[in-house]
N, C-alpha and C positions, 0 to 999 in steps of 0.2 A: 403543401397539402400530403397527404400518406396515400400510396399509391396502393389498389387494393390487389385483394390477394389473388393469384389466378392459377394457384397448384390446385392436385385432388386432395381430398383427404378422405381417408379411410377409417375403418377402426385399425387396421395393422399396418405400420408403416412400412411394409414391404409394398403395398398396393395402393402408396400413396405417392403425392408427386410434390416437392418442395419447388418453392418460388420464391427466390433473394430479395426480388426486386423492395417488397416494400419494407424490408430492413437494413438492406444496403445503405451505407451514409452516402454524402450527396457525392457526386465524381464531375471535377470540373471536363470541361471540352479541350481537345484535342490542341494541345501548342496554346492554350490560354495565355494569355497575357500578364505578367506579373504587373502588380500597382504600386507604386511608391508614390506620396505625397510627401512635402518635404513642406513644412507650414512656418516662414521665418516670423519672427513679431516683433513689430515694431520698425519696422525695417522702408524704408521711403523710396522712393521708386527712384529719385536721385543720390542714391547710397552704391550699391554695388558694383563691380565696374563691369555687370553684366550687360546694364540698365546706363552704362557709361559716366557711372562716381569713380568717385578716388578710393575707394575703398574694395581692394583685391578682394575678390572671391573667385579662384580659378575652376572650382570645382562645378560653381553654379555656371561659369562662362562655355566648360564642357558641355553641359545637359542644354544651354542654348543654344550651342552651335550642333547638333545633333536633335536639336526641333527649330523651335519657334517662342520668338517674343512677342506677347499680346501688349500692346502699351496704350492699349483701351481699358484696361480690364478695373475692375471696381468691385471693393468690399464695403462693409457698414459703418467704417471708423471704427468702430469697438472688436475686442478680441471676444467674448465668448458669441456676440450676434455671429458674426463673422467665421468662427468653426463650427457653428452647429447650421450653416448653410451649404458650407463644404462636404459637410456630410450627409446632410441632408435632400440637397435640391432646392430647399422651400427656401421662401424668406424669413429671416430672423424673428419677426413677431409672428408668424405663425407657427414657429419654434417655441414660442413665448420667452423667446430672448430678443427684449425690448435692450435690453441692457447686461451689463457682467452679472453674472449670477448672484452677486453678492446686494445686487438691487434690485430684487425681487420686488413684484407688488401684485395683488391677488385681481388680476387682470388676464382676461388668457392670454395676450399679448405679452404680459409682464412676468408670468408663471416663472422664470427660470426652468422652466422641467419640460424638456420636447415630449410631443406626443408620441404614445405610439403608434397614431395614423400616419406620422412622418419617419419613415423609415432607414436606417442608415445605408449606408454605401458598404459598412459593414454587415450590418444582417442581411443584406442584401448577397453578399458575396461569398458569406460563408453558406448559406443554404446553395450557392453553384459551385462546391468544393473545392475553395478557396483556407487555407490558413489567411486567418486575421489579428495581424497584432497591432500595438499603439505603443508606441514605445516617447515619452519627453511629456511635455506641458498639452494639459486635459482642460482644465477650467470651464468644464461644463455640469459640474453637479454641486445644486448648493452647499453654501458651508455647513449648515445644521446636518448635512450628509457625508459631509467632509469626516467620517470619524470611524473610529469601530464600531459604535453603537447604531451609529446610520442605514438607513436604507443602501442595497447596492443598486438599486434601481437608473441611476445614473451614471455610475458608475463605468468607464471603457466597458469592462467585463459585462457591462448589465445591457449594451447597449449594439451587440455583436463582435465584438473585439475577443477572441479566444486566450487572448497574453496580453501583458498591461507592466510597464514598466517605467513610472514616470512621478510628478508631483500633481494635485489634482488644483491646487489654485493657480492663481493668477501670474506668481512669480515667485521667486524663490532664491537662496541666497546659491548661487554657482558653486560656491567652496562647501558649503553644508548645506543640499538641498534636503526638502521634505521627499523622502521619497518611499512608493509604493510601488511592490510587486504583485500583480494581479489582483487580490482583495484584501491585501492588508498592508500595513505600514513596517517599513525596515529602516534599520539603519544603514550607513555608507559603509560600503566597501571594503574603502582605507580613506587615507587622510590627506590633506592637501601636502602636508611635508611628505607624504609618500606618492605624490604627483597625482590626486585628484583633482580632476576638476566635472562638472558635470559632465558637458557637451563629449568629453572621453568617454564619460561612464555610458552617455545615452549612446552613443556608438556601439561600444562593446556589447551592450542589451541589445540593439539590432542585429547586431552581428551573430553573437546569441542562438537569437531566436529563429534567423534563418536555416544557420547551420543546423540547430536541432531536429529540424524538421527535413533538411534539404539530405541528410546521411541518409533518412529513412527513406523517404521517397522524392527524388530528386527530379522529377516529370510534376507533383503538385504545385501549380499556382498560389500566391501570398499576398496580400493586399497590407502596406505598410505605411503605417501613418504617424508620417518621422517628424514630430515637433519642440523642437530646440525653446530652452527659456532665452535661445539671444533672437534680438537686442534689446529684451523687457529689460529695465533696469531690476534688481541692480545692476551694474556693466563690471564682470569680473573676468578678467583673462592675466594665461602666465606673462610674466613680468617681457619676457623677448617677443611676443605677439606685440605688446604696445607699444616696445621701444621703436618696432619697427615702421611708426609712423609721426616717429622723433621731428617734429618740423613740419608737417603733410596738411596744416592746417593754419600753419603761421598768418594763410593770406586772410583769415576771418570769413565769416560766414556770408556775406554779399558778393565777396569777391568768387567763392566757392560757385557760387550759385551761375555766375556768368560761367567760370571755366566748364562747368557742368553741363551747360547748355547747349553751350559750343559744342561738347563731346557728343551728345546726345545726340544735334544736329546731324552732327559729323557721320555717325554713328547708320543714321537714320533712323535710330530710335524715337526719333521727335523729326516732323516735318520742319523745313527751314522757312523762317520766318516767325517761329512760334516765338510768343513772347514772355518773359520774364513777368511774374506776378508782383505785387508791390509789397511792401514791407506794412505792417499792422494794419490792415485794408477795413475793418473795422474797430470804432472808438472804444477805448476804455474810461470809464466802467460802463458807458451809455448802452453799449452792446455785449462788449466783452468783459467778461473777469480779469483787473489787472495781471493778476499771475498767467494771462497766455498771451503778455504783449510781446514784443520784441527792442533788447536793447539794441539800438544804433550802434555797429562796431566802433564808428569816431568817436564814438563818445563813451567808451570803455578805458580804464584805465589801465599801464602794462600790465599791473596784474591779475588783472582780470581778465584781459585777454590770457595772458599767461596760463591759469585756471582753467579757463574757458576751453584752451587749446588742448592741455592735460585730460582733461575727462574725455575730452572730443576721441583724443589719440586714443585713448582703452575702448570707449563707443566699437572705434572702428579695426581697433586689435582682437575683440570679442570675437567678432563677424569672423574676420580672417580667420581665428584661430578656429570657429566654430566649422566653418566650411571645409576645413582641414580634416577636421574629424569626421564629417559626414562623408568627403572625400575618402576613407577608410571604409566606409558603408561601399560606397561606388567599386571602390576597389576589388570587394570581395565578392561580388556579384560579379566583377569581370572574372575573376580568378574561378567561380562555381560554373561560369559557361550562362548566367541569368540573365547576364547586363541586360543586352540586344534588345531580349524579350522581355522587355520592362516598359510600364508606361509610366512616366515621373509629370508628375505634375509637382512643380514652384508655388509658393505665392509669398505674401506676407498677407497677415491679420488687419492690418490698418496700415495707415503713415506713419512716421516716425511721432515720436510721444513726446509734446511737448509739458509734462507734468514732472520735468526737472525747474518749472518756474524760470522766470528769469538768468536768473544768477547760478541755474547750475545747483548742483550738490554733494558733498563730498561724503556728508551721512544723512540720508533723506529721510530718517527716523526721526532726526530732529525738525523737519518740518511739519510733517504727519505727528508731531508732539506740540506743536506750536511753540519750539524753540529756534530761536535766530538763527540763524547758519553767519560766522563772522571769518570776513575774507582773509584774514590774516592769520587765524588759526587751522583755515580749511588750507591755505598754502603749506601749512605745514609737514602736509598730507602728498605731496606732491609725486614726492619718489616712493611713496606705498601705494598711488590709485593703481585701481583693478585687482589689489590682493585682498586678503582676509582680514586687513586692517577697515577697512573701506567699502561704504554701500552705497553708490554715486549714480547720478543722474546727469545726463548732458544739460544743457540750457538752452531753453524755447528755439533762441538761434539759430542754432546748429541742428535741431529738429526742421525748422522751417527751411534752413540748408538744404538737407538729406531729401526737403520733399518738392525738390527743383523742378520743373519751374512753377508749383502749384503754391496756391494761397492755403493760409494754416496748417493743422499738423491733427494728429488722432483727435480724436471726440468729434471733428467739424465736418460738416457733410458737403463744404467746400471740397475741391479736386484735392486738399493737400493731405487729407483725413479719409476719402475714398479710394483715390487714383493708384494705385498698386502694382506693384511688379508680379507679373506671372508668365513660369515659361509652363510648355509642354513639349517634350521630345518622349518619341520610340522609336527606337535606334532603328529597329528595322523595316520601320515603315515612314519617318522623320528625316530619315538621313539627305535627301535628295535635297528637300528644302531646309536642310540644319542651317542654322544662323536666320533666317529672313526674318521678316518684323510682321504683325499682322495689325493693323488699325481696326480692326469691327469693336463694337462695342457690347462689353459683356459684363457679367457681375458673378460674385462668388457663386449663386446659385447654378450657374452654367457646368462646372468642375463635375459634381455629380453625375448629372444627363451624358456628360462629356468619355467618363470613364466607360458608364455603361454602354454607351455608342460604341466607343472603341474596342470592348469586352463583347461586343454580340450580344448582350443580354437585357431581355425586356425588362422593365421596371415590374415589380410581382403589383396584386390587387390586392394582397391579403400577405402580413408577414404574422406567424404568431398569431392566427385569430381574429389581427385586427386588422380593418379594410382600411386599405392606404388614398392616403389626401392625394390632390391633385400635384405634381411635381413644376414649381416653377421655372428652374430652370431651362434650358434649352443648348442642346450640345454646340459644341464649338467646332464640333470636326471637319463641317466644311469648309472652313477656312484654311485647312491645311494644303491644298489643294487649288484654293481660289481665293489668293490675293487679295482681288477687287470684287469678289460677293458683297453686296450689302450686309451691312448686320441684319443678324436675325434678331438681336433684341432688339427692339423699337422701345420699350417705356422700362423704367425702371424708378421706385420710388425711395428713399433715403427719410429718414426719422433718426436721430439719437439725443437727447439729454435734452430737447426740445432743438434743436437745429433740425432745419427740412430743408430738403429739397427733391426734384424729380427731373429726370430726363425720359424728352419723349422727340424722335427724330430729329439728332444734331440740336437740337435743342436743351436748355438746363433755366428751370425757374430755383432758386437760391431764398429761402426766407433768412432776414437780416435778426439775427436773434441769437448770440452765444451761449455755449452749453453752460448748463448748472448756475445759472444764474439768478432763478429763482422769482425770474421778472416775470409769468406769466402773460396775459392780456394776447392771446393767440393772435386773434381775430386783429390784432392793431399791427400784426407784424407787415414790415415795407420788403418786397419782392423781390429781387434781383433777376435781370434775364440776358443769359447767355447763349449766342450762338458758336456751342461748343466745338460745335462741326470744323468749323475755321480760327477756331479760340479757346484752345483746349485749356489755357491757363486762366480764365475766368478775367480777361483783364477789359474789355469793353463791354459795362453793364448797360443794354437797350431797351430796357422797361418801358424808358420816357419813349421811345421810339417807337412800339412794338406793345402797346397794352393791350388789345385785342391779346396778342398770343399771350405774354405775360397771364392775363386772367383764366383764359384757356389750360395750358399748365398748371396752373394754381387750382382751376377744378380739378381737374385731372388728378392730380397730389391725392384730392379728400376724397376721389373715387376710391383710386390705388388704397390708402390708409384703411377706408375699412372695408377690403376685401380681405384685410393683412392683418387685422386686429391692429394697430398700428396706433391704436387710438383708448385710452387716453392721452394726449402728451404729457408728459412730464418734466419739465426745466428744474424742480425742486434745486433745492441747494444738497450737495451732499449731506450737510448737514442734517435735514430736513426729512432727506432717503432713509438716514439712518435709525431716524425717530419710529418709523414704521413698527408695526407689530405685527411680524411675520412667526409664521411657525416656527417654535423648539422643539427641539428631542427631547428637552427632558427643563421645566423651570428653574429658576436662579432659585437656591436656597443658604440657606446661611454657615450648613458645614457640609465640608467634602471630603473623601475618604481616597486615599492613593496607594497603590501595590507596588513591591519590586518586580521587575520578570514581569510586568506587561508594557505594551504597548503605547510609545508616546502622546499625551494625551493633546490635541491642536488646541491653539491661546481661546481659538473661537467659542468650543467649550468646555474649557477649564474655570477652574476658580478665580473671579474679576477683583482683585486688592486694590483697585485703583481709585488712587484721594478718599480713602476709609480706612479703618483699622482693622490690625488681622493677627491671627495666631496659625504658628507652623507647628505642631506638636507629631515627632518622631518616636515611636517607640519600636527602641531595636537591643539589642545585645550585644556584646563588644567582646572580645579574644579579648586573654590575658596577653597575646601579642601584640597587641595594637591591632588600628583600623586605618583605613586612608580608603581614600578616596569619596565619590557624591553622593548624600544621604536624599537631599531634593535639591533638583534646580525645573529653574523658571525663566523662559525667556533666553539670551543670549549678548555677546558682545557689547551690543545697541541697546541695551537696556533687559535687566531681567535679576531675579535674583536668586542665593542660590548658598544650601546649609553644608558642609561637607570637611571634612576630615585632613589634614595637608600636616608633612610630617610633626606626624602624631601630634597637630595643634587644633583644636576644632574650632573652624571657623563658618562667619555667615559675611556674604557678602550682598550689598547693593547695587550695581552698577547701574546708574543712573546715567542713560540716553548714550551709554559709549564714554561719556565725559570726563567720568568719574565712579570711582568704587570707594562705598562707604562699608566702610568694613566693622565686626565686632570680633573677639578672638580669645579662647582660655587654652593654655598652655598647662593647665593643671592635671593631674592626673582624672582618666574616664573611667568609672565606674565600669566593669566586665559581669555583672551580673544586665538584668535586665531592666531597662529606664526609658524614662524620655525624655529625649532633647527638643528645646521648645526655642521658637523665636519671636518674639510679641511686641508687636508695634502699638503702639498708641496714636492716634493723630491727634494737635492740640490746635492745629490752623492750617489755611492756606495761605501759599507764596510761592511765585505767583498765583492766583486763580487755578483751583483744581489743582496745584500740586500739592499733596498733604506733606506737611511736617508735623515730626514728632518727634516721642522716645520711645529707642527702641531696644529690648532687655535680650540676651541670651542665657538659660538657663539649660541647667543639667537637674535633672526631679526636679524639687520646687526650689534651688538654689540659683539665684540669679549672678554668672562666672561671668558677664561682661554687659555695658550699656553705653548710650549713647544718643545721640540725635540724628534725623536720615529723612530723606523726603524720596516723595516715590512719584516716578513719572506719569505725567496726564496721560497720555494717548497707550494703544498697545504696545509690546516688548518688542513686537516685530511686524513689518508687515507681510511675511509668509512665515505661517510654521511655528517656527524655534519653541516647542511648544514643554509641557509639563512633564518632567520625568522623573521617577524615584529610582536610587539605586546606581545613577549613571547619571552624564550628561549629555543625550545623545545628537545636538550639534555643535554650532560653535560655542566654545568656551563663556560663560557667564560673568566669569573671573580670570583674570590673568596669574593666581596663584595655581592656577591645575591644566593641565591639558584632558580636551574632551578624548574618547567618552570617560576616561576618568570612573571607570566600574569600582563600587562599594565591596572592598574587603574586608577582613579583618574581623566578620561579626555578622550577625543580621538584620532583616529591615520588618520587623513584621505589616506596618503600615507609617503613614502620614495622614494627618489631618489638619485641615487649614480652616478656621473657621474665621469669618468675617463679619464686621459690627459696622452699624452705620450705615446713615441713611447712604444710595448705591447715587453719588452726583459725576455727571460728566461732562465734559466738554463737547459736548454734540459739533462744535466744527471740525476739533482735531478729530475724534471718532468716525465723520462723514467723510474727509479730506482719505483720511487712511485709507478707508474704504475704497474711495474709487481709485486710488492706486495703483489697486491688485488688478487691471483689467492689461 
């Protein structure tokens, strides 16, 4: 609140007394610590060397050795919900984040809009004299607002962060990311051929933000929310980092679990006697979907093993490379003399992801377009995995392994989805206990109150005129000097995509219900009971021996669900969730006009040509010296289409899922006065279903200069970004006939109008699967 004016005002300023207090900017307490969140993505507890895994993360080890590892810390099992809890200290449903933002629904717990009553750590610290920075993945802005016409209310700069650099969605191509700087989209600063990778760019941005302020006010503290895209798919890494892991995983995922569990016990991460959970604990399709199963290693062919292992080497290389880039940021803080007085919080947002299906993928956009992977075809990419030519994901078996010793993976409220790595270090305060492990039960909601406690800041009752809600988290700082202190978090509910669980005083109940199964009938669910105080990996179901305890905890789940807006439950398939009517920034129309020198239009709000006829009409004026570059582009290497001039030839390319380019070209003279260049596709039939086949024509003015047959892909061009642009191709090039950004030269483009015809028929299974993949 504004401080009252305590000066004196008279007619003459000479007789008045000034009071600057009401107008001075907030000032931090002397020696206030900096705060750095490092939020990894889809990294299970059995992955990093920090917690006994075989993936080397020396910089995370470095922080852990200066602080504490928490071996019993939990998340929500999914990205957006966990991240909302990390920032607000409130349970995900109270934040409106029952699911990822793409799965929003019109209920308080499912809205995908964090209420103003749930203030963020950034909104609090900025009022205590901190600079506040967000760098990396956000995924707390609904898709309909993630564009230049959208409200900025849910962007980082709308929730307390003064600076932002990163990507708003759930995933992005690490070689060609969808970048946002503060409040607007930008193109990446240099190309992969010049050494670009988002992890390096992220580190540069973080360093730059801190330097910008440090050179002016080196004493001013900062909050840095640093969230790499790693290790969410697509898994991309420089070749030398991938090669570093050659042969590491040849043992297979079942033996990996045995090796890592032994390391975890030896290093004191887990107690002696911890057991490995079973493979495929729930039957498919009775309880879970087939895509959530694990193929036993011994039953795989040699080719499958070779592919699965190389995919996993990429995943590991991606993590180690990103750890090294984060290390550059840590080194910079040391060079500035700001490392020791910084509170570091290192977490993952959920367990490793099983969304790669039992067979993994070299190009997961095939799967999310309903197009089958082919093992023989995939093996051709072995030497290219991790590079721009691929868009891969590990198979479920390796996701399960990286969650050692737990069951299942991301999206499930079994421990494999929710029991995740957590390190807290404050070198000036925790060095004396550095490297130790704490076993107290905690959750993502506990991070924000822990930071406030360590900073000596009381949570405000009001932020910007909004009375603040109850903070659900509790500070974890009590455990720093009290290794055997009892857990102060005694109860925590879980609910995710139809899966449910509740922890209470060392016991846990889990509803035997898979994620996104569409089964409903929740009152018929069988509940398992585990004494997780002694059985961390949920290996012994005690429901039959202790039915009263099971029933008590099930009843408590309903109490907690009611308190936190966790109802109604939603296990509907991704297809059904996609069909929900949600608020749109603008209703669909038959004609869309786009302009040069404007920001790329994200695919979610761009014209949708899937499974229908369309016309692209570009009004251009070409120079006599000849034109070159992209006139219109939409999509990327793994699906898209583009109209462009290359080597004096007018070309149109339709890239079908990265499998083939269907091309038209005209090498005759182009007019040098104002004209219209058009592409017209007329759908004639579907083959297979939802894949539009038809006749395509390339026109200059009214003259047809080329024609042929074409098919369009059934699902989105890309899982992340790779939108629509005029006068350039801002991301990964649609066609191999040019290199991005291929800015248009040798003339001018007035505008490009895309009209669509015919009923808008989509394969909702494909669309829904793609939506859920973005978590």
